N, C-alpha and C positions, 0 to 999 in steps of 0.2 A: 504493500499499498505505499509506504514512504517513498520507495523509489519511483513508483508510478506518478506521483505528484511532483517530484523534483526530476524532472526529465526532459530533455532538449530533443525534440523531434519524435516522429513515430518509428517503431521497429516493425519492420515489415520483412517476411520471409524471402521476398523475391530481390531485395536489395541488401547489400553488404554494410551499409552505413544508414544511420538515422535519416528520415526524409521528412519533408514538409509539403504541404498541398500549395503549389506555386499560385494557383487561381486564388485562394484565400489570402495568401501574403499580398499579391497585387491589389486586390480589392481592399485590404486593410491600409496599404499604402496610399489608395486613392482616397479612402475617408481622411486619412491625416493630411493629404495634400490639400484637399478642399477646405478643411477647417484652418490649417495653417496659412493658406492663401488669403482667407478672409481676415485672419488676424494681422497679416503682414500688410495688407493694402489698407487696413483701418490705421495701422501705425503710421504707414508711409503718407497717407493723404490727410489725416486729421491729427496726427502727432499723438494719438490716443494708444498708449502700450498696455493698458489695462487688459484688454482681452488676450494679448500675447502672453501676459504673466500668468493668467489662469491656463492657457494652453499649454505653456511649458510644464506647469506641475503635472497636468494630465499627461503629457507625451513622456515625461521622465517616469511617471508612475507605471505606465503602460510597458515601457521598455524595460524596467526593472523586473517586471513580471515576465515578460518574454524571456530575458537573458538568465535571470537567476532563480526562476522557480519553474515555470513550464509555459511555452507558447499557447497551449490550448485553454490558458486560463487568461489570457490578454483579451481585454475589452474589445479593442478594435479587430483583433483576429477573430474572435467570436461573431462580431458583426459581419466581417468579410466572408467567413465560412458560411453563415446564413444567406448571405446576398448570392453566393455561387453554389448554393446547395443542390442545384438541379444540374450542373455542369459536372462533367467527368473529371475527376482529379488530375492534376499533372504533378507528379512527385518529382522533387528536386532535393539536392543534398542539403542537409541541415547545417554542417560545420561552417560552411561559407556564409550561410545567412547569420549565423551566430556573430561572426566577425563583423560582417556589414552593420549589423544591429548595435554591435559595440560602438561603432563610429557614431550612430545616432544617439547612443547613450551619453558618449562623451559631449557631443554638441549640446546636447540637452542640459547636462550638468553644468556646461559653461553659462548657458543662458539662465540657469537657475540662480547660480552665483551673482550674475551680473544684474538681471532683471528683476528676480523675485526677492532676493535676499538683501541687495543693495541699491536697487531701484536706479540702477545706472542706465540712462538713456541716450542714445547717440548712434552714430553710424556703425559702430561694431556690432551692435544688436542686429541691425537690419543685414549686415553683411553674414553672420551666422544663420540668420533666418532664410537669406537667400540660398546659402549653401544647402540648408535643410530641404528646401523647396525642390532645388535642382536634383537631389538624391532622390526624393519621393517621386518627381515627375518622370525621371527616367525609368524608374521601377514600374509605376502603374501605367504609363503610357506606351513604353516600348519593350518592357519586360528585360530591360537591361539593369543589372545589379552592379553598380559602379563599386561598391564595398567589396562584392564578390571578385571583382577583377583585381582589387588591390590585394585581396586574400592570396592570389595566386603568386604575388610579388614577395610574400614574406613566408611561405610555407613551402617546404620541399614536396609534401604530397599535395598535388593539384586538386582543384575543386572537381567534384564529380557530380553527374546528373544536374546540369546546369539547365536553366529554362531554355526551350527552343532547341536543346541538344548542341549548343554552341561547343561545350566541352568536348564532345566527341567528334565534332566536325574537323576534317582534316584541314590544314592549312592551305589557303588558297583557293578553297572551294567556294567561299561566300560569293554571293551574286553580286556583281557590281552594276552601277549605272551605265546605261548605254549613252552614246553620244547624242542621240534623239532626245532622251530623257533630260539629260543635262541641258540641252537646248530649250525644252519646254520651260524648265525651271527657271533659267536666265531670262527668257522672253517675259515669263510672268513677274518676276521681280522688276525688270526694267520698266514693265507697264505700270505696276503698281508705284513705282518711284516717279512716272510721269503723271500719274492720276493725283498723287498726294498734294502737290502744290495747287492744283485747281480747287480741291475739296477744302485745304485750308483756307483758301482765299475767300470762299463764300461763308466762312463761319460766322455767326452773329457776333456782334461786338457788345455783349451784355454788360461788360464791366464798364466801358465807357458810357453807356446809356444810363446805368445806374449812378455813376458819378454826377451826371448832369441834373438828374431828377431830384436826387436826394442831399446834394451838397448843402450844408447848413450855412445860412447867410450871415449868422451872427455867431461870434466866439461864445462857447459855453465853458463855464468854470468847471475844472475837473478836481474831483475829490482826490487828495493825495493818496488815501488808502486804496482807492480803486485804481490810481495809476501805477502804485506798487504791485497790486495783485495782476494788473494786465501787462507788466514788464515781460516782454518776450525773452525766453531764456536763450542762452547762447546756442545750445545744441539745435533748436529750431531755426535759428539765424542760418547756422551753418549748413543746415539741410535744406535752406530754401523754402522753408514751411512757416514762414513768420504769419503770413496771412490766415493759413489753416489753422495755425495755433490759436490765433485771435478769435477765429469763428468758432472753435471747439470750446474756448473758454469764455464764450460770450463778451468778448472785449471788441471795442471799436478802434 
């Protein structure tokens, strides 16, 4: 009973190593990516890091359960398993996933120290969040486990049972893009680059119209306490989010 609780991966007779259901893992990564993206954009656009602080705690707890207890007790993996319950499982090696999740655990621990415990707010947090988003996006969108690729660089025993069979695929057999496909992508990007200036040129100038209609004709006496409360912090100025910070804190 004790060993079944503290176990990483499933033991299946047809495989020599513990395995995980890759479909559930990708679904869980998608759930985390969705929530993390909302928190990241909220911090980036409004300067409000509170949702990020809550997410960091939940992310760290989830990964502690995955790595140190048992992945089958992870809340996001339980949700992911339920979402793909009607799909045929795709079994992948558990050892490389544990290494990849350890990277996520380290990033979450850094964010816990900076954002949650010390309330440090600034560009470093956004960089760590962006790194987490990149790892989660590649996992859920393409089935590419970047941490698993790093695993091969530090272990003599290479990863086995990789998603899509990339570990077993002989070198040089990966499908390459043809010249026609490259031409299509290049033409598409060039067309978008040409359309962008025209679209930007027709954007409504709401900010200028707002300034003309609501500009105060008379000077208003400012309360010193209110002025101190609405002083924009240096990190918001450095990030170029001065106006967003004022809007979020109800400052004029």
